[in-house]
C-alpha positions as CSV (number, residue, x, y, z in Angstrom):
1,M,-52.8,27.7,-95.2
2,L,-54.9,30.9,-93.3
3,I,-56.3,28.2,-91.2
4,G,-52.8,26.7,-90.3
5,L,-51.6,30.0,-89.5
6,V,-54.6,30.9,-87.4
7,T,-54.5,27.5,-85.9
8,F,-50.4,28.2,-84.9
9,I,-51.0,31.8,-83.2
10,A,-53.9,30.2,-81.0
11,L,-51.6,27.4,-79.7
12,M,-49.2,29.9,-78.8
13,G,-51.0,32.2,-77.3
14,F,-52.7,29.4,-75.3
15,T,-49.0,28.4,-74.8
16,L,-47.8,31.9,-73.4
17,G,-50.6,32.4,-72.0
18,P,-51.3,32.4,-67.5
19,R,-51.1,28.9,-66.6
20,V,-52.2,26.9,-62.9
21,G,-50.3,23.5,-63.9
22,L,-47.5,22.3,-65.9
23,T,-48.2,20.0,-69.2
24,W,-47.7,16.2,-69.2
25,P,-44.6,16.4,-71.3
26,E,-43.1,19.1,-68.8
27,K,-44.1,16.6,-65.9
28,F,-42.3,14.0,-67.7
29,V,-39.1,16.0,-68.0
30,R,-39.3,17.3,-64.7
31,D,-40.0,13.8,-63.0
32,S,-37.1,12.3,-65.3
33,V,-34.5,14.3,-64.3
34,G,-35.6,14.7,-60.8
35,F,-35.2,10.7,-60.8
36,V,-31.8,10.6,-62.2
37,Q,-30.5,13.7,-59.6
38,G,-31.7,10.8,-57.2
39,V,-30.1,8.1,-58.5
40,F,-26.4,10.0,-58.4
41,Y,-27.5,12.3,-55.3
42,K,-28.2,9.3,-52.7
43,P,-25.4,6.6,-53.7
44,A,-23.0,9.8,-53.1
45,S,-24.3,11.3,-49.9
46,Y,-23.9,7.6,-48.6
47,I,-20.6,8.0,-49.2
48,A,-20.0,11.0,-47.9
49,G,-21.6,10.2,-44.8
50,F,-19.6,6.9,-44.6
51,F,-16.3,8.9,-44.6
52,E,-17.8,11.7,-42.1
53,D,-18.2,8.9,-39.6
54,V,-15.1,7.2,-40.5
55,R,-13.5,10.4,-39.4
56,S,-15.4,10.7,-36.1
57,M,-14.6,7.2,-35.3
58,K,-10.8,7.8,-35.4
59,E,-11.3,11.4,-33.6
60,V,-13.1,9.4,-30.9
61,Y,-10.5,6.5,-30.6
62,A,-7.6,9.2,-30.6
63,E,-9.4,10.8,-27.4
64,N,-10.0,7.9,-26.1
65,E,-6.3,6.9,-26.8
66,R,-5.5,10.3,-24.9
67,L,-8.0,10.0,-22.0
68,K,-6.5,6.4,-21.7
69,K,-2.8,8.0,-20.9
70,A,-4.0,11.2,-18.9
71,V,-5.6,8.0,-16.5
72,A,-2.8,5.9,-16.6
73,Q,-0.5,9.0,-15.6
74,Y,-2.7,10.2,-13.0
75,A,-2.8,6.9,-11.6
76,R,1.3,6.6,-11.6
77,E,1.3,10.3,-10.0
78,S,-0.8,9.3,-6.9
79,A,0.6,5.9,-6.1
80,E,4.2,8.1,-6.3
81,Y,2.8,10.6,-4.1
82,H,1.2,8.4,-1.3
83,S,4.3,6.3,-1.2
84,I,6.2,9.2,-0.7
85,K,4.2,10.6,1.7
86,T,3.7,7.1,3.3
87,E,7.4,7.3,3.7
88,N,7.8,11.0,4.9
89,E,5.2,9.6,7.6
90,T,7.4,6.7,8.4
91,Y,10.1,8.6,8.8
92,M,8.5,11.2,10.3
93,N,7.3,8.7,13.4
94,L,10.9,7.6,13.4
95,L,12.4,10.6,13.9
96,K,9.6,11.4,16.9
97,F,10.5,8.2,18.7
98,T,14.3,8.5,18.4
99,E,13.9,11.9,19.6
100,A,11.6,10.8,22.7
101,Q,14.1,7.6,23.4
102,K,17.2,9.9,23.4
103,G,15.5,12.0,26.7
104,K,15.2,8.4,28.5
105,Y,18.2,6.3,27.9
106,D,21.6,7.1,26.3
107,Y,20.8,5.0,23.0
108,D,21.8,5.6,19.7
109,F,19.0,4.4,16.8
110,R,20.1,3.4,13.3
111,P,17.3,2.9,10.7
112,A,17.2,-0.6,8.8
113,N,15.6,-1.3,5.6
114,V,14.1,-4.6,5.7
115,L,15.2,-6.4,2.8
116,S,13.8,-9.6,3.2
117,V,11.2,-11.9,5.6
118,N,11.3,-15.5,6.6
119,Q,7.8,-16.7,7.0
120,D,9.1,-20.4,8.4
121,P,7.0,-20.4,11.8
122,N,9.7,-22.7,13.1
123,N,12.3,-19.9,12.0
124,H,10.8,-16.2,11.6
125,T,13.4,-14.2,10.9
126,L,14.1,-11.2,8.6
127,V,17.0,-9.5,7.0
128,I,18.1,-5.7,7.2
129,D,20.5,-4.0,5.3
130,L,22.9,-2.9,8.1
131,G,25.9,-5.1,9.0
132,S,29.5,-5.3,10.5
133,K,30.6,-2.4,8.5
134,D,27.9,-0.4,10.1
135,G,28.6,-1.3,13.6
136,V,26.0,-3.9,14.1
137,R,27.0,-6.8,16.4
138,A,25.0,-9.8,17.6
139,N,22.5,-10.0,20.0
140,M,21.9,-6.5,19.7
141,S,18.1,-5.5,20.0
142,V,15.7,-4.3,17.0
143,T,12.7,-2.0,17.5
144,S,9.7,-0.5,15.4
145,V,8.1,2.7,16.6
146,E,6.1,0.2,18.2
147,G,7.8,-1.9,20.3
148,M,10.4,-4.8,20.4
149,V,10.8,-6.7,17.6
150,G,14.1,-9.0,17.9
151,V,17.9,-9.6,18.4
152,I,20.2,-9.7,15.8
153,S,21.4,-13.5,15.5
154,Q,23.6,-13.5,12.6
155,V,25.5,-10.4,11.0
156,G,27.1,-10.2,7.7
157,N,29.7,-7.5,6.0
158,F,26.3,-5.6,4.8
159,T,23.2,-7.6,5.8
160,S,22.1,-8.8,9.4
161,T,19.2,-11.5,10.3
162,V,16.6,-10.9,13.2
163,K,15.6,-13.2,15.0
164,L,11.6,-12.1,16.1
165,L,10.1,-12.7,19.4
166,T,7.4,-14.7,18.2
167,T,10.5,-17.5,17.9
168,L,10.4,-17.8,21.5
169,D,10.4,-21.2,22.6
170,P,11.0,-22.6,26.1
171,Q,11.5,-26.0,24.4
172,D,14.5,-24.5,22.5
173,A,17.9,-25.1,24.2
174,K,19.3,-21.6,22.5
175,R,16.1,-19.8,23.3
176,Q,16.6,-16.1,23.9
177,Q,14.8,-15.0,27.3
178,I,14.2,-11.8,28.3
179,A,14.4,-10.0,31.8
180,A,11.3,-8.0,31.9
181,T,9.5,-5.5,34.1
182,V,6.4,-3.4,34.6
183,S,7.0,0.7,33.6
184,N,7.7,2.2,36.8
185,K,7.2,-0.2,39.0
186,D,9.6,-3.0,40.7
187,T,8.1,-5.9,39.1
188,F,10.1,-8.7,37.6
189,G,9.5,-11.4,35.2
190,I,11.0,-13.7,32.4
191,I,9.4,-13.0,28.4
192,E,10.1,-16.8,27.6
193,S,7.5,-17.8,25.0
194,Y,5.2,-16.7,22.1
195,D,1.8,-18.6,21.6
196,K,1.5,-19.0,17.6
197,Q,-2.3,-19.4,18.4
198,T,-3.3,-16.7,20.8
199,K,-0.3,-14.3,19.3
200,M,0.6,-13.7,22.7
201,L,4.0,-13.7,25.1
202,K,4.1,-15.2,28.2
203,M,5.8,-13.7,31.1
204,T,6.4,-16.2,33.6
205,R,8.7,-16.1,37.2
206,I,6.3,-13.1,38.9
207,P,6.5,-13.1,42.4
208,E,3.6,-14.2,44.0
209,D,3.0,-10.9,45.9
210,D,3.7,-9.0,43.0
211,P,0.9,-6.1,41.9
212,V,1.2,-6.8,37.9
213,K,-2.1,-6.2,36.8
214,D,-4.2,-6.1,33.3
215,G,-3.0,-2.7,31.3
216,D,0.4,-2.6,32.6
217,L,3.0,-1.7,30.2
218,I,6.0,-4.5,30.1
219,V,9.4,-2.9,29.1
220,S,13.0,-4.8,29.0
221,S,14.6,-4.5,32.4
222,G,18.0,-4.8,31.4
223,S,19.0,-7.6,33.6
224,G,21.6,-9.6,32.2
225,G,23.1,-7.4,30.0
226,V,21.9,-8.4,26.9
227,I,18.8,-6.6,26.0
228,P,19.1,-3.0,27.2
229,R,16.5,-1.7,29.7
230,G,13.4,0.4,28.5
231,M,12.5,-1.5,25.4
232,I,8.8,-1.7,25.3
233,I,7.4,-5.5,24.6
234,G,3.8,-5.2,25.5
235,K,1.2,-4.6,27.5
236,V,-0.5,-7.0,30.2
237,D,-3.5,-8.9,28.7
238,K,-4.3,-11.1,31.8
239,V,-2.5,-12.3,34.9
240,E,-2.8,-15.8,36.1
241,D,-1.6,-18.0,39.0
242,G,1.7,-20.0,38.0
243,E,2.7,-23.5,38.3
244,F,2.3,-24.6,41.6
245,G,0.9,-21.4,42.8
246,L,4.4,-19.8,43.8
247,T,4.7,-17.6,41.2
248,R,1.8,-15.7,38.8
249,T,1.9,-15.6,35.0
250,A,1.4,-12.6,32.4
251,T,-0.5,-13.1,29.3
252,I,1.4,-10.3,27.1
253,D,0.0,-8.3,23.8
254,P,3.1,-7.4,22.2
255,A,3.2,-3.8,21.2
256,A,4.9,-4.5,17.7
257,S,2.8,-5.6,15.2
258,F,5.3,-8.3,13.8
259,Q,3.7,-7.9,9.6
260,E,4.6,-5.2,7.2
261,W,7.7,-3.5,8.0
262,K,9.8,-1.7,6.2
263,T,12.3,0.3,8.4
264,L,13.4,-0.7,11.7
265,L,15.5,0.7,14.4
266,V,18.9,-0.8,16.0
267,V,19.7,-0.1,19.2
268,F,23.2,1.0,20.0
269,T,24.2,1.2,23.8
270,P,27.2,3.5,25.0
271,E,28.8,-0.3,25.2
272,E,28.1,-0.9,21.4
273,P,29.8,2.3,19.6
274,Q,29.0,2.7,15.4
275,E,31.9,2.6,13.3
């Protein structure tokens, strides 16, 4: 009995005394608890991370959609801005052109929007949004700010058809010839055809001794009473001897571009009042 008590007191002193490490029972308990905690903690950590990733993906998707809408809005506004800017520049050019022409001739220029274009090479025409209700008549001239485009061939109540200079053909019985001259000179000739290959106009019947030369500005002379005087046609590209050497022929580079027109001008002369 005494021996057991002494042994118990000795064990208690040993247990409560200063220790450097854990006993193997304590190590076993600690490792067991750590293992169990790891089993439950890792899946919980994975699940929490998964939901965090899902939330982050939703935020990225929402931000991506917001940026897409912002880019689309910017593109629309940019396109509208450039469209309005181009339209304003067009109208400013038209205004400058008409004001400059008023100082030369007593003409009135009425803006017309191009509604459609017929690209048939044998019948190259376009339709504008002015008709008889606007005072438009057949054979009235149509021009751009660059130069003469053509003449009115058909007139409806609200629209008109413009036959372009590119349809000029000497073989056409109904062809529209244009009496032409060199600006500020006494040159005389006839614009009678358009070459679809070279995209040049041909001016014939120029007198043999006429001083016309490369670079001269060709305008309508007003002879014949159909095409008013002073309509810009183009510039002389080259001059050659005509048939039989009795006249000369000039190749004319058209002033008008004959493409991508949106707005043109119908020319009203004093004999053709607007209604």
